[in-house]
C-alpha positions, 0 to 999 in steps of 0.5 A: 523495823530497823530496830527489831531486825539490829536485835535478831541480828544480837539475839540470835543470829550472830555468836550461836554459839555462845549463850546469851544468859550465864546464871552464876553457881552459887549464890545471889549477883549481889553477894556474890558480886556486888559485896566483893567487887565493894568491899575489894574497892574499898579496901586496894583505893580511897574508896568509900561505898555509900550503900542504900543511899538514894540522890536527891539533887545534882546542883550545878555553878559555873566552873571556874578556871585553873588558874582557880581563882575568881573569875568563870568561864562559861564551861557548868561544873556539878557543885553538890549532890544531896542524898539520903540514907536509909535512916532518913537523914540527908547528907551532902557531898561537895568538892566534886570532880566528877558523875557519872549518871548511871541511871535507869529511866525511873531513876532520870527521872526522879534526878531530874525533877529534884534537880532543877538547873539539871533540868535546864540542859535538854539532854536530861528533860530529855531523857528524863520524860521516856518510859520503862516498862513494867516488871515482876518477879518471882519464886517459888519452892514447890515440894517434888522434883519438877524436871524440864527439858531446858533448865532455861524456859520462855511464856510465849501466847497465853491468855494467862500473859496477857499481853506480858513476857514472861521467862524462867528459869529452874534454879534447882538445875542453875545451882544445883546442889545449892543449899541457898537455896532453900534457905540453908547457908549455915547449918541450924541447931539441932539440926544434922548435916542429914537434915539437910542433905534430904531431897528438895523439891524444885525452885522455879524463878520466874519473869513478866517483863511488858507486864502491866497488866498482872501489876494490878494482881495480886501477890497470890494471886500471880503465884497462881496464875503461874502455878495452875496456868502458865507452868503445867501448861509448859510442862504438865508435871508442875500439876502434880507439885504443890507451892511450899513456898512464894516470894513477889516482887514487882518493880514498875516502870523499871527496864528500858524501854527503847519505843519507836522515837526515843532514841534522840531523848536517850542520853548520851555518853557525853552527859550534856558535851564536853563544852557545857559540863564536862565532869558529868556523864551519862552509863547505862543500857540505854544510853547513846554511845555516838562514836565509841559506840560496841557491839553489843545491843539493846538490853542486855547487862553487856551493853551497861558495863561497857557504856560504865567503863567509857563513861568513865575513860570519858570522865577522866579525859576531861578531869585530866584536861585541869588536873596533872593526874596521869590515868590508865583509861580501862581497856574496853574488847568488842564483840568478835568476828561473827561467824563465818556463814553468816558472813557467807550469808550477809555477803548472798544477800547482799548480790541478790537484792542488788536484782529483787526490787525491794518492794517494803520501802517506799 
């Protein structure tokens, strides 16, 4: 109940003038944000981005003393990391100063299963035992425009959902006049500009969360459920639109599940701790941030981003203890203060609760 109240506060009650969804205007997050960022980092810094690789075993060793002699301390350090590329070849990274495990629950499970030395540490074996929720993502191209009251919408209480939650976004409204929505990133031979300027139909992105009961359906059945049941029930004009093309992606167990009792198993930002394994930190929306806890709560990209900055800062602090490097910590911006009316409501509730018995608490 406390988790529900905290999320209700963060997503609905606080900062009501801040819309919690931002859809990129053109292209995708991958090609418009991540790829340019990777190129910029590699151009300006001695950095190599190994895209499309899968981490295998992370092996540990006893950490050497600062004078680099043969004696070891009680601390552990990351010795090697093996990884496989898209062509199936396996490689190994050595001479490692630090690691940030920016993994979700499924990625953590796979890495820890392949890393017996990490699995010996309780914080990582506990984290690897947590399960995620199933997600289905789809995109549908229609032959005509369908007007909706808002571009971002939610499915709720439809039997066809089979217990899952659903959303649908009108991409033709959010990314208006973007030819890449219809695969027209460049002009094809034999076509004219006027051909690309012809009116197009709506493009809808539909996602299902906690979608275990829908995963066994075929892609065709999922699209049929959307186009014949869910979308027309939400917006009747969808019944007149025909599907031109569609795509479905299924992702079992990939999204963080903040289930009751899971808090103590979630990985700490500091990993096993500076007194055990100082060179390995954790990042992601599910990590426990301890004294570095931030105002961004629950399942959100803001919390994942902030945890990444804090993990990098923590790693640099521990690396600095063993070297002469000078570093500048990344700045983490706090969530802005609540609005006056919300603060007033909290204060009023606090005063009322002094005299009203909390009958729901035993």
